[in-house]
DRENBANU-603032 format. One record per atom (N, C-alpha, C, O): residue in three letters; y, x, z. Coordinates in steps of 0.001 Angstrom, whole numbers, padded with zeros to 6 digits, always signed. Layout:
N
ALAYXZ;...
// end
This chain:
248
UNK+093440+124371+062770;UNK+092938+123886+063589;UNK+094495+123841+064574;UNK+095474+124582+064481;UNK+094188+122391+065730;UNK+095382+122435+066465;UNK+095881+123425+067446;UNK+095219+124058+068268;UNK+097064+123455+067241;UNK+097940+124294+068567;UNK+097962+123465+069827;UNK+097964+122235+069779;UNK+097983+124314+071230;UNK+098582+123208+072092;UNK+099642+124444+073043;UNK+099246+125499+073537;UNK+100775+123989+073065;UNK+101641+125126+074149;UNK+101590+125101+075171;UNK+102597+124474+075498;UNK+101028+125391+076099;UNK+100780+124912+077482;UNK+102148+125849+078434;UNK+102156+127068+078264;UNK+102927+125408+079118;UNK+104228+126204+079746;UNK+103671+125648+081437;UNK+103536+124518+081905;UNK+103391+127374+082174;UNK+103076+126743+083175;UNK+104203+126802+083896;UNK+105277+127329+083608;UNK+103803+126096+085060;UNK+105792+126432+086038;UNK+105161+125893+087405;UNK+104382+124991+087711;UNK+106070+127150+088255;UNK+105597+126976+089640;UNK+107071+126872+090492;UNK+108080+127427+090057;UNK+107069+126347+091343;UNK+108738+126400+092211;UNK+108701+127604+093297;UNK+109661+128190+093797;UNK+107488+127777+093489;UNK+107366+128983+094539;UNK+107707+130582+093948;UNK+106838+131444+094074;UNK+108806+130856+093406;UNK+109435+132202+092723;UNK+110217+132620+094253;UNK+111104+132025+094865;UNK+109518+133830+094552;UNK+110113+134682+095205;UNK+111840+135042+094959;UNK+112597+135165+095922;UNK+112270+135172+093629;UNK+113122+135981+093788;UNK+114103+134925+093406;UNK+115257+134998+093829;UNK+113695+133886+092584;UNK+114654+132581+092469;UNK+114020+131529+092608;UNK+113481+130968+091654;UNK+113975+131029+093980;UNK+113292+130414+094126;UNK+113622+129051+093547;UNK+114786+128864+093194;UNK+112536+127862+093377;UNK+112980+126595+092440;UNK+113640+126285+091274;UNK+114214+125287+090836;UNK+113329+127786+090752;UNK+113590+128163+089188;UNK+113732+127138+088135;UNK+114700+126823+087443;UNK+112242+126596+088202;UNK+112221+125230+087208;UNK+113202+124446+086883;UNK+113446+124022+085753;UNK+113947+124177+088142;UNK+114522+123370+088366;UNK+116227+123581+087924;UNK+117145+122764+087852;UNK+116176+124870+087707;UNK+117381+125570+087727;UNK+118610+125138+086551;UNK+118577+125578+085401;UNK+119418+124439+086931;UNK+120586+123849+085303;UNK+120874+124788+084805;UNK+121585+125693+085240;UNK+120219+124668+083563;UNK+121604+125173+082447;UNK+121592+124135+081175;UNK+120944+123298+080547;UNK+122850+124872+081299;UNK+123687+123674+080135;UNK+123368+122394+080242;UNK+123307+121683+079239;UNK+123110+121905+081533;UNK+122732+120361+081940;UNK+121204+119627+081635;UNK+120811+118484+081401;UNK+120621+120921+081774;UNK+119199+120601+081558;UNK+118041+121705+082647;UNK+117702+122884+082550;UNK+117925+121311+083002;UNK+116679+122205+083894;UNK+116192+123356+083158;UNK+116026+123245+081944;UNK+115983+124270+083654;UNK+115258+125349+082600;UNK+114018+124860+082249;UNK+113851+124811+081030;UNK+112890+124399+083076;UNK+112045+124229+082498;UNK+111996+122980+081353;UNK+110926+122596+080881;UNK+113009+122530+081057;UNK+113273+121446+079992;UNK+113876+122234+079148;UNK+114003+121772+078014;UNK+114199+123052+079299;UNK+115404+124180+078049;UNK+114495+124815+077286;UNK+114779+125017+076105;UNK+112924+125357+077944;UNK+111943+126250+077239;UNK+111175+125022+076739;UNK+110804+125194+075578;UNK+110749+123600+077353;UNK+110354+122769+076466;UNK+110605+122596+075501;UNK+109757+122585+074608;UNK+112286+122323+075230;UNK+113082+121964+073798;UNK+112471+123173+072893;UNK+111631+122854+072052;UNK+112894+124729+073032;UNK+112264+125574+072626;UNK+110843+125461+071616;UNK+110806+125761+070422;UNK+110009+125083+072227;UNK+108508+125108+071824;UNK+108638+123457+070924;UNK+108035+123103+069911;UNK+109512+122805+071637;UNK+109699+121918+070583;UNK+110451+122303+068824;UNK+110094+122092+067664;UNK+111225+122730+069263;UNK+111751+123072+067937;UNK+111106+124296+067366;UNK+111753+124954+066550;UNK+110008+124639+067676;UNK+109121+125890+066766;UNK+108206+124685+066077;UNK+107673+124952+065001;UNK+108008+123389+066649;UNK+107244+122567+065393;UNK+105720+123594+065641;UNK+105067+124135+064748;UNK+105548+123616+066586;UNK+103798+124432+066291;UNK+102872+123504+067206;UNK+101694+123848+067301;UNK+103220+122560+067767;UNK+102103+122204+068395;UNK+102198+120797+069732;UNK+103202+120169+069396;UNK+101893+120446+070386;UNK+101591+119628+071555;UNK+102075+120624+072290;UNK+101750+121792+072079;UNK+103022+120213+073362;UNK+103531+120454+074131;UNK+103015+120108+075731;UNK+103132+118933+076077;UNK+102587+120845+076477;UNK+101967+120308+077895;UNK+103245+121006+079179;UNK+103964+121579+078361;UNK+103838+121258+080390;UNK+103875+121992+081009;UNK+102658+121657+082354;UNK+102084+120582+082527;UNK+102549+122507+082917;UNK+101254+122815+083746;UNK+102156+123024+084896;UNK+103088+123821+084787;UNK+101968+122417+085914;UNK+102372+122399+087801;UNK+102382+121915+088271;UNK+102326+120686+088237;UNK+102485+122859+089247;UNK+101598+122510+090742;UNK+103114+121455+091463;UNK+102984+121071+092625;UNK+104332+121108+090757;UNK+105521+120132+091471;UNK+105554+119164+090898;UNK+105518+119131+089668;UNK+105668+117612+092019;UNK+105764+116591+091355;UNK+107282+116713+090553;UNK+107313+116391+089365;UNK+108521+117178+091221;UNK+109597+117149+090733;UNK+109492+117809+089444;UNK+109841+117185+088441;UNK+109122+118813+089364;UNK+108882+119617+088102;UNK+108389+118642+086647;UNK+108882+118574+085521;UNK+107484+118126+087125;UNK+106669+116626+086238;UNK+107585+115567+085995;UNK+107649+114979+084916;UNK+108282+115320+086964;UNK+109109+114039+086696;UNK+110027+114480+085936;UNK+110319+113901+084889;UNK+110749+115804+086431;UNK+111948+115850+085035;UNK+111729+116561+084246;UNK+112673+117161+083732;UNK+110155+116847+083730;UNK+109552+117276+082393;UNK+109607+115938+081468;UNK+110209+115700+080420;UNK+108867+115277+082157;UNK+108898+113712+081568;UNK+109819+112532+081661;UNK+109646+111560+080924;UNK+110807+112580+082551;UNK+111995+111806+082121;UNK+112914+112591+080398;UNK+113606+111987+079579;UNK+112558+113901+080420;UNK+113361+114666+079219;UNK+112303+114189+077903;UNK+112420+114500+076718;UNK+111484+113525+078403;UNK+110348+113163+076817;UNK+109347+113658+076686;UNK+108675+113084+075828;UNK+108672+114844+077321;UNK+108156+115995+077409;UNK+106789+115333+078614;UNK+106973+114756+079685;UNK+105330+115722+077870;UNK+104484+115747+078857;UNK+103946+117100+079815;UNK+103780+118279+079502;UNK+103778+116455+080971;UNK+103342+117344+082289;UNK+102077+116934+082665;UNK+101621+115804+082844;UNK+101518+118175+082770;UNK+100236+117639+083768;UNK+100045+118489+085636;UNK+100302+119648+085965;UNK+099614+117552+086326;UNK+099639+118845+087564;UNK+098556+119194+087828;UNK+097570+118473+087671;UNK+098514+120648+088391;UNK+097601+121155+088690;UNK+097251+121835+089752;UNK+098158+121296+090385;UNK+096660+122680+090709;UNK+096256+123097+091676;UNK+097668+123922+092068;UNK+098456+123988+091124;UNK+098191+124682+093553;UNK+098942+125229+093998;UNK+098704+126300+094545;UNK+099419+127039+095221;UNK+097185+126397+094087;UNK+096839+127977+094542;UNK+096406+128954+093403;UNK+095848+129991+093759;UNK+096625+128711+091936;UNK+096369+129799+091003;UNK+097175+130744+091258;UNK+098369+130707+091554;UNK+096233+131883+091089;UNK+097450+133890+091021;UNK+098147+133752+089743;UNK+099346+133983+089894;UNK+097934+133554+088928;UNK+098432+133502+087251;UNK+098406+132265+087076;UNK+097811+131297+087549;UNK+099839+132659+085622;UNK+099881+131292+084833;UNK+098699+130667+083973;UNK+098598+129502+083588;UNK+097589+132030+083710;UNK+096991+131743+083103;UNK+095690+131181+084182;UNK+094583+131226+083647;UNK+095699+130949+084830;UNK+094478+130285+085166;UNK+095090+128743+085520;UNK+094363+127783+085778;UNK+096720+128692+085476;UNK+097037+127188+085450;UNK+096827+126783+084462;UNK+096209+125719+084431;UNK+097189+127352+083316;UNK+096934+126874+081996;UNK+095248+126606+081652;UNK+095098+126026+080577;UNK+094496+126796+082078;UNK+093238+127359+082149;UNK+092719+125835+082689;UNK+091845+125143+082167;UNK+093501+125536+083859;UNK+092971+124069+084077;UNK+093931+123007+083653;UNK+093497+121859+083750;UNK+094753+123106+083348;UNK+095482+121952+082630;UNK+094982+121846+081271;UNK+095312+120780+080750;UNK+094074+122849+080299;UNK+093447+123088+079313;UNK+092502+121601+079537;UNK+092576+120485+079020;UNK+091599+122215+080576;UNK+090484+121253+080784;UNK+090837+119744+081023;UNK+090190+118769+080641;UNK+092293+119773+081916;UNK+092123+118138+081852;UNK+092742+117095+080692;UNK+092553+115890+080532;UNK+093712+118235+079813;UNK+093986+117158+078515;UNK+093524+117100+077365;UNK+093909+116341+076476;UNK+092371+118173+077281;UNK+091673+118074+076003;UNK+090019+118552+076465;UNK+089261+119470+076151;UNK+089980+117669+077148;UNK+088257+117706+077609;UNK+087019+117921+075778;UNK+085940+118496+075632;UNK+087764+117269+074923;UNK+086805+117258+074067;UNK+087241+118416+073538;UNK+086562+117770+072739;UNK+087481+119015+073302;UNK+087859+120570+072886;UNK+088624+120526+071075;UNK+088306+121200+070096;UNK+089592+119555+071207;UNK+090007+119578+069848;UNK+090868+120526+069536;UNK+091156+120640+068345;UNK+091473+121409+070494;UNK+092393+122303+070318;UNK+091639+123650+070384;UNK+090706+123801+071173;UNK+092031+124578+069592;UNK+091081+126000+069076;UNK+092208+126844+069598;UNK+092000+127872+070243;UNK+093434+126381+069300;UNK+094245+128147+070009;UNK+095041+127615+070521;UNK+095510+126539+070152;UNK+095566+128605+072037;UNK+096645+127790+072789;UNK+097651+128643+072798;UNK+097421+129806+072465;UNK+098915+128266+073162;UNK+099993+129648+073510;UNK+100382+129145+074719;UNK+100681+127998+075053;UNK+100319+130457+075491;UNK+100615+130505+076808;UNK+102452+130922+076477;UNK+102802+131958+075911;UNK+103270+130001+076911;UNK+104893+130246+076979;UNK+105155+130108+078867;UNK+104823+129219+079651;UNK+105872+131392+079071;UNK+106001+131101+080710;UNK+107439+130385+080835;UNK+108503+130609+080258;UNK+107185+129738+081501;UNK+108641+128797+081583;UNK+109860+129209+082267;UNK+110639+128398+082768;UNK+110041+130603+082288;UNK+111190+131308+082198;UNK+111987+132042+081303;UNK+112705+132975+081663;UNK+111868+131597+080006;UNK+112177+131815+078384;UNK+113339+130613+078241;UNK+112825+129814+077458;UNK+113969+130370+078423;UNK+114518+129302+078186;UNK+115768+129487+076718;UNK+116366+128616+076087;UNK+115780+130754+076612;UNK+116666+131131+075047;UNK+115636+131914+074023;UNK+116027+132435+072978;UNK+114331+131923+074446;UNK+113490+132420+073327;UNK+113859+131772+072120;UNK+114180+130583+072132;UNK+113841+132503+070990;UNK+113980+131678+069861;UNK+112433+131057+068920;UNK+111409+131506+068406;UNK+112935+130131+069082;UNK+111672+128733+068569;UNK+110631+129583+067355;UNK+109420+129365+067330;UNK+111305+130564+066380;UNK+110647+131338+065467;UNK+109999+132178+065913;UNK+108992+132493+065277;UNK+110293+132852+067128;UNK+109240+133642+067489;UNK+107867+133209+068635;UNK+107044+133994+069106;UNK+107944+132071+068811;UNK+106982+131196+069346;UNK+105735+131007+068152;UNK+104533+131130+068388;UNK+106363+130667+066781;UNK+105736+130414+065667;UNK+105269+132083+065429;UNK+104187+132221+064859;UNK+105742+132899+065682;UNK+104842+134379+065105;UNK+104241+135082+065787;UNK+103972+136245+065486;UNK+103749+134245+067356;UNK+103065+134925+068119;UNK+101642+134509+067533;UNK+100644+134927+068121;UNK+101498+133696+066390;UNK+100206+132960+065787;UNK+100222+133806+065278;UNK+099377+134556+065765;UNK+100776+134299+064386;UNK+100044+135244+063093;UNK+099103+136152+063234;UNK+098157+136096+062448;UNK+099130+137284+064340;UNK+098102+137918+064773;UNK+096438+137167+064466;UNK+095376+137636+064056;UNK+096803+136020+064831;UNK+095191+135307+065499;UNK+094800+135089+063799;UNK+093588+134879+063737;UNK+095569+135066+062107;UNK+095087+135013+061142;UNK+094039+136684+061077;UNK+093473+136635+059984;UNK+093899+137138+061323;UNK+092861+138637+061418;UNK+091796+137628+062612;UNK+092262+137365+063721;UNK+090759+137273+062322;UNK+089365+137313+062858;UNK+088838+137963+064207;UNK+088433+137455+065252;UNK+088952+138911+063907;UNK+088908+140307+065021;UNK+089531+140510+066137;UNK+089494+141412+066973;UNK+090443+138981+065969;UNK+092008+139109+067050;UNK+091569+137976+068081;UNK+091277+136882+067598;UNK+091492+138165+069602;UNK+091456+137423+070503;UNK+092822+137028+071215;UNK+093222+136032+071817;UNK+093197+137902+070972;UNK+094540+137500+072053;UNK+095741+138247+070971;UNK+095807+139329+070387;UNK+096683+136944+071077;UNK+098264+137830+070290;UNK+099207+137766+070795;UNK+099209+136657+071330;UNK+100175+138300+071023;UNK+101531+138692+071503;UNK+102623+139083+070743;UNK+102661+139424+069561;UNK+103637+138979+071688;UNK+104804+139661+070869;UNK+105150+140947+071251;UNK+104921+141209+072432;UNK+105880+142245+070233;UNK+107042+143050+070832;UNK+108081+143309+069897;UNK+108171+142954+068722;UNK+108893+144020+070638;UNK+110411+144292+069770;UNK+110473+145875+070252;UNK+110209+146162+071420;UNK+110768+146685+069471;UNK+111360+148197+069302;UNK+112237+148049+070607;UNK+112639+146992+071092;UNK+112420+149154+071008;UNK+113288+149630+071956;UNK+114692+150372+071484;UNK+114646+151407+070820;UNK+115620+149917+071779;UNK+116808+150462+071341;UNK+117614+150924+071972;UNK+118386+151733+071456;UNK+117687+150681+072899;UNK+118550+151276+074670;UNK+117457+152299+075120;UNK+116237+152208+074983;UNK+118199+153301+075692;UNK+117326+154619+075847;UNK+116685+154007+077186;UNK+115476+153907+077393;UNK+117986+153510+078289;UNK+117528+153948+079621;UNK+116472+152875+079807;UNK+115837+152849+080861;UNK+116179+151730+078571;UNK+114829+151080+078777;UNK+113587+151570+078827;UNK+112641+151404+079597;UNK+113836+152461+077473;UNK+112473+153719+077672;UNK+111795+154247+078806;UNK+110611+154575+078877;UNK+112872+154305+079885;UNK+112224+154996+081061;UNK+111952+153822+082358;UNK+111388+154211+083381;UNK+112359+152498+082233;UNK+112245+151701+083002;UNK+111362+150675+083533;UNK+111431+149506+083154;UNK+110749+150981+084178;UNK+109214+150327+085008;UNK+109230+148778+084734;UNK+108190+148188+084439;UNK+110467+148126+084844;UNK+110443+146610+084250;UNK+110436+146552+083079;UNK+110932+145524+082619;UNK+110066+147256+082397;UNK+110296+146818+080918;UNK+109233+147635+080355;UNK+109115+148838+080123;UNK+108260+146283+080160;UNK+106661+146858+079758;UNK+106660+147645+078595;UNK+107418+147123+077778;UNK+106129+148699+078145;UNK+106071+148671+076346;UNK+104736+148784+076093;UNK+104031+149533+076770;UNK+104312+148135+075207;UNK+102548+148566+074389;UNK+102411+149841+073479;UNK+103273+150303+072731;UNK+101441+150197+073653;UNK+100734+151728+073034;UNK+099810+151076+072526;UNK+098860+150550+073107;UNK+100157+151091+070975;UNK+099694+150422+070045;UNK+099344+151051+068571;UNK+100113+151999+068418;UNK+098517+150912+067454;UNK+098368+151778+066344;UNK+098628+150691+065009;UNK+097785+149794+065015;UNK+099351+150620+064184;UNK+099783+149667+062961;UNK+098611+149390+062802;UNK+097589+150067+062919;UNK+098875+147833+062387;UNK+097811+147347+061797;UNK+097862+147440+060325;UNK+098824+147235+059586;UNK+096319+147883+059950;UNK+096214+148046+058585;UNK+096058+146741+057735;UNK+095547+146771+056616;UNK+096587+145433+058401;UNK+096942+144118+057716;UNK+098163+144230+057352;UNK+098484+144042+056179;UNK+099161+144597+058425;UNK+100400+143936+058621;UNK+101075+145267+058827;UNK+100350+146082+059398;UNK+102216+145671+058525;UNK+102911+146867+058914;UNK+103941+146216+060140;UNK+104431+147036+060917;UNK+104209+145052+060288;UNK+104832+144341+061372;UNK+104166+143936+062448;UNK+104610+143034+063158;UNK+103271+144419+062644;UNK+102181+144523+063841;UNK+101501+145492+064216;UNK+101204+146387+063424;UNK+101024+145510+065818;UNK+100247+146680+066560;UNK+099064+145958+066666;UNK+099002+144745+066461;UNK+098077+146697+066995;UNK+096709+146965+067467;UNK+097220+147391+068691;UNK+097537+148578+068768;UNK+097407+146485+069920;UNK+097651+146828+071197;UNK+096254+148153+072109;UNK+095114+147789+072397;UNK+096699+149321+072322;UNK+095329+150101+072714;UNK+095919+150332+074354;UNK+095469+151241+075051;UNK+096975+149386+074846;UNK+097347+149480+076144;UNK+098667+149307+076461;UNK+099522+149576+075618;UNK+099018+148828+077736;UNK+100502+148141+078462;UNK+100371+149380+079120;UNK+099436+150171+079246;UNK+102054+149343+079679;UNK+102416+150616+080675;UNK+103561+149811+080981;UNK+104004+148840+080368;UNK+103922+150304+081905;UNK+105341+150159+082777;UNK+105980+151929+082635;UNK+107171+152188+082807;UNK+104918+153000+082296;UNK+105936+154398+081755;UNK+106126+154354+080689;UNK+105534+153604+079913;UNK+106927+155085+080418;UNK+107677+155673+079232;UNK+106138+156363+078372;UNK+105402+157295+078697;UNK+106104+155399+077157;UNK+104614+155894+076213;UNK+104360+155276+074903;UNK+104294+154052+075011;UNK+104228+155619+073946;UNK+103519+156906+074301;UNK+104525+157840+073940;UNK+105562+157485+073380;UNK+104178+159433+074339;UNK+104679+160704+074367;UNK+105209+161230+072846;UNK+104450+161613+071956;UNK+106093+161188+072788;UNK+106268+162008+071138;UNK+107417+161273+070601;UNK+107889+160243+071083;UNK+107845+161927+069507;UNK+108512+161378+068229;UNK+108376+159578+067840;UNK+107292+159011+067705;UNK+109165+159182+067763;UNK+108732+157368+067337;UNK+109128+156715+068455;UNK+109270+157042+069633;UNK+109367+155098+067441;UNK+109831+154087+068474;UNK+108935+153783+069324;UNK+107786+154195+069169;UNK+109314+152944+070468;UNK+108916+152228+071766;UNK+109056+151227+071762;UNK+110188+150842+071471;UNK+107840+150047+072128;UNK+107900+148574+071837;UNK+107800+148291+073268;UNK+107023+148882+074018;UNK+108749+147211+073682;UNK+108788+146197+074700;UNK+107715+145137+074435;UNK+107703+144543+073357;UNK+106912+144913+075287;UNK+106359+143725+075077;UNK+106898+142579+076078;UNK+107315+142637+077235;UNK+106718+141488+075150;UNK+107274+139991+075305;UNK+106180+139648+075934;UNK+105061+140099+075687;UNK+106555+138541+077080;UNK+104829+137876+077847;UNK+104714+136114+077008;UNK+104870+134981+077463;UNK+104448+136522+075936;UNK+103708+135384+075538;UNK+102616+135302+074990;UNK+102641+136280+074244;UNK+101657+134804+074839;UNK+100037+134906+074395;UNK+099984+133364+073239;UNK+100481+132241+073153;UNK+099130+134170+072598;UNK+098152+132672+071616;UNK+096723+133195+071743;UNK+096262+134200+071202;UNK+095991+132178+072703;UNK+094677+132766+072881;UNK+093954+131984+071838;UNK+094554+130948+071552;UNK+092459+132237+070962;UNK+091550+131907+071022;UNK+091100+130804+071896;UNK+091627+131051+072981;UNK+090467+129811+071996;UNK+090127+128982+073238;UNK+089188+129920+073906;UNK+089261+130019+075130;UNK+088222+130695+073178;UNK+086532+130928+073908;UNK+087292+132128+074408;UNK+086730+132693+075347;UNK+088693+132779+073922;UNK+088871+134342+074513;UNK+089330+133700+076022;UNK+088890+134112+077094;UNK+090382+132522+075850;UNK+091103+132524+077171;UNK+089952+131928+078284;UNK+090088+132340+079436;UNK+088845+131001+078017;UNK+087897+130740+078118;UNK+087348+132007+079272;UNK+087331+131852+080493;UNK+086924+133258+078538;UNK+085695+134477+078987;UNK+087185+134995+079822;UNK+086979+135111+081030;UNK+088277+135241+079503;UNK+089654+135530+079883;UNK+089655+135077+081608;UNK+089763+135976+082442;UNK+089550+133883+081968;UNK+089886+134198+083231;UNK+088907+134196+084103;UNK+089153+134125+085307;UNK+087415+134289+083537;UNK+086548+134205+084181;UNK+085784+136160+084991;UNK+084890+136691+085650;UNK+087022+136379+084234;UNK+086663+138202+084191;UNK+088129+138895+085948;UNK+089336+138730+086129;UNK+087224+139479+086603;UNK+087518+139801+087767;UNK+088932+140577+087287;UNK+089183+140984+086153;UNK+089707+140653+088378;UNK+090993+141540+088122;UNK+090454+142825+088365;UNK+089955+143159+089440;UNK+090605+143901+086873;UNK+090315+145311+086486;UNK+091196+146475+086922;UNK+092374+146547+086573;UNK+090570+147433+087732;UNK+091329+148654+087634;UNK+092473+149051+087237;UNK+093333+149580+087940;UNK+092538+148791+085993;UNK+094243+149289+085495;UNK+095645+148232+085560;UNK+096869+148362+085568;UNK+094572+147048+085600;UNK+095225+145988+086066;UNK+096233+145918+087163;UNK+097424+145621+087253;UNK+095024+146419+088176;UNK+095738+146229+089512;UNK+096378+147331+089765;UNK+097008+147225+090817;UNK+096517+148534+089167;UNK+097288+149824+089289;UNK+098797+149960+088789;UNK+099799+150271+089432;UNK+098615+149561+087161;UNK+099932+148533+086820;UNK+100841+147780+086852;UNK+102019+147920+086525;UNK+100124+146699+087379;UNK+100354+145264+087856;UNK+100781+144399+086707;UNK+101787+143692+086650;UNK+099431+144651+085391;UNK+099950+144069+084428;UNK+098498+142928+083919;UNK+097490+143601+083701;UNK+098374+142052+083805;UNK+097554+140958+083714;UNK+096936+141626+082158;UNK+095777+142033+082077;UNK+097438+141642+081545;UNK+097051+141599+080251;UNK+095715+143054+079916;UNK+095069+143047+078869;UNK+095528+144127+080952;UNK+095380+145197+080763;UNK+093901+144356+080961;UNK+093137+144686+080054;UNK+093391+143532+081733;UNK+092368+142979+082079;UNK+091555+142869+080755;UNK+090475+143449+080642;UNK+092024+142207+079878;UNK+091526+141656+078705;UNK+090884+143147+077993;UNK+089704+143218+077648;UNK+091698+144112+077864;UNK+091560+145398+077516;UNK+090499+146181+078017;UNK+089601+146668+077330;UNK+090608+146267+079019;UNK+089218+147117+080038;UNK+088190+145772+079369;UNK+087085+146123+079781;UNK+088049+144967+078886;UNK+087262+144183+078932;UNK+086383+144202+077346;UNK+085299+143681+077086;UNK+087223+144933+076521;UNK+086481+144948+074826;UNK+087348+143708+074421;UNK+087021+143344+073291;UNK+088193+143053+074878;UNK+089136+142441+073924;UNK+089877+142955+073336;UNK+090405+144039+073584;UNK+090085+142084+072224;UNK+091707+142542+071339;UNK+092786+142052+071558;UNK+092901+140970+072134;UNK+093687+142687+071181;UNK+095086+141676+071369;UNK+095863+142571+070487;UNK+095740+143785+070649;UNK+096695+142083+069516;UNK+097339+142539+068322;UNK+099045+142122+068808;UNK+099269+140993+069244;UNK+099967+142964+068699;UNK+101440+142249+068802;UNK+102118+141996+067677;UNK+102162+142942+066891;UNK+102742+140863+067311;UNK+103289+141030+066277;UNK+104883+141208+066458;UNK+105394+140536+067354;UNK+105726+142057+065685;UNK+106704+142847+065958;UNK+107736+141989+065320;UNK+107703+141662+064134;UNK+109029+141498+066518;UNK+110238+140683+066255;UNK+111239+141227+066313;UNK+111325+142371+065866;UNK+112159+140688+066796;UNK+113945+140848+065942;UNK+114269+141366+067483;UNK+114665+142514+067686;UNK+114040+140312+068651;UNK+115056+140317+069689;UNK+114042+139812+070619;UNK+113026+139127+070506;UNK+114890+140585+071910;UNK+113829+140252+073501;UNK+114212+138871+074124;UNK+115346+138507+073811;UNK+113717+138266+074704;UNK+114143+136730+074930;UNK+114733+137305+075938;UNK+114761+138518+076147;UNK+115186+136518+076547;UNK+115931+136878+078319;UNK+114697+136000+078976;UNK+114259+134927+078561;UNK+114361+136589+079860;UNK+113643+136306+081103;UNK+114207+136413+082305;UNK+114409+137487+082872;UNK+114605+134830+082939;UNK+115230+134586+084044;UNK+114500+134991+085159;UNK+113501+134325+085430;UNK+114878+136242+086085;UNK+114050+136297+087448;UNK+114917+136389+088501;UNK+114472+136274+089642;UNK+116126+136585+088301;UNK+117808+136725+089005;UNK+117988+135525+088688;UNK+117517+134670+087939;UNK+119258+135743+089880;UNK+120512+134716+089592;UNK+121298+135218+088794;UNK+121961+134302+088307;UNK+121651+136373+088305;UNK+122278+137383+087175;UNK+121503+136562+085941;UNK+122029+136189+084892;UNK+120339+136410+086283;UNK+119785+136703+084664;UNK+120207+135117+084597;UNK+120847+134869+083575;UNK+120027+134172+085318;UNK+120651+132608+085449;UNK+121804+132304+084963;UNK+121973+131241+084365;UNK+122961+133364+085184;UNK+124167+133232+084865;UNK+124114+133418+083158;UNK+124827+132862+082323;UNK+123236+134200+082994;UNK+123363+134788+081646;UNK+122846+133697+080661;UNK+123217+133603+079491;UNK+122155+133075+081134;UNK+121105+131866+080809;UNK+121923+131246+080088;UNK+121962+131047+078874;UNK+122654+130919+081024;UNK+123854+129652+080954;UNK+125103+129989+080131;UNK+125878+129160+079654;UNK+125175+131099+080047;UNK+126342+131774+079481;UNK+126025+131241+077609;UNK+126638+130584+076768;UNK+124869+131902+077673;UNK+123928+131939+076173;UNK+123759+130050+075526;UNK+123830+129621+074374;UNK+123541+129377+076736;UNK+122643+128017+076375;UNK+124148+127638+076410;UNK+124588+127494+075269;UNK+125015+127446+077337;UNK+126451+126492+076613;UNK+126890+127263+075640;UNK+127411+126468+074858;UNK+126973+128067+075313;UNK+127256+128215+073638;UNK+126793+128103+072585;UNK+127423+128307+071547;UNK+125634+127766+072645;UNK+124984+126863+071602;UNK+124630+125339+071558;UNK+124166+124652+070649;UNK+125104+124953+073191;UNK+125256+123460+073217;UNK+126497+123339+072633;UNK+126398+122285+072004;UNK+127960+123915+072400;UNK+128999+123706+071960;UNK+129154+123998+070888;UNK+130288+124252+070483;UNK+128270+124049+070227;UNK+127987+124814+068334;UNK+127879+123566+068029;UNK+127668+123232+066863;
// end
């Protein structure tokens, strides 16, 4: 079925205001993210935003944008509104939610997030990467996947829990969760009707809402963590990375 890549973008970031429009290697960050999506070749790309400035920049760069309400609490809610506007005929059965602050994500990883959906019982797919730096194992800003290996593919985990704590205990690898999701359309439609769950509120992790409701999330394990731009320091690092790429 056709794949739709939706990129939520809002200007009201508390730590880095206006970050979708932050210049990285001569282009706004949101355009860099859309470019990575285009390089993946996975499907139609639409930026869902509440900002006319963002929409204009996206369209000027040759991509598609759709305006959404400004009161959405989550990116999932924003992309669901966008989905209803741009695909009322329900032609797209698979939706990738690509965060608008991942300008360095490898295009191959956008492709990889679809693989767990090859298993019919999987509702939502995501990505993980093995943690190699000891400090990240205890860092609450590094979200960990607690999962069991998939019997279908050794490079995949069936997620049992997501946590900011160091888990699971004991010998063995720990996995960093990468916040990109691929939804079956029915799964996204169900997810946005659910109320925030107790563990979601406690851990401040939206994906726990799906697990608490009995939905299945599988994670494809990839090789690297893309840089998420949340601070001025992150922005400078993204500029360094993509300036090098532009110069090649």
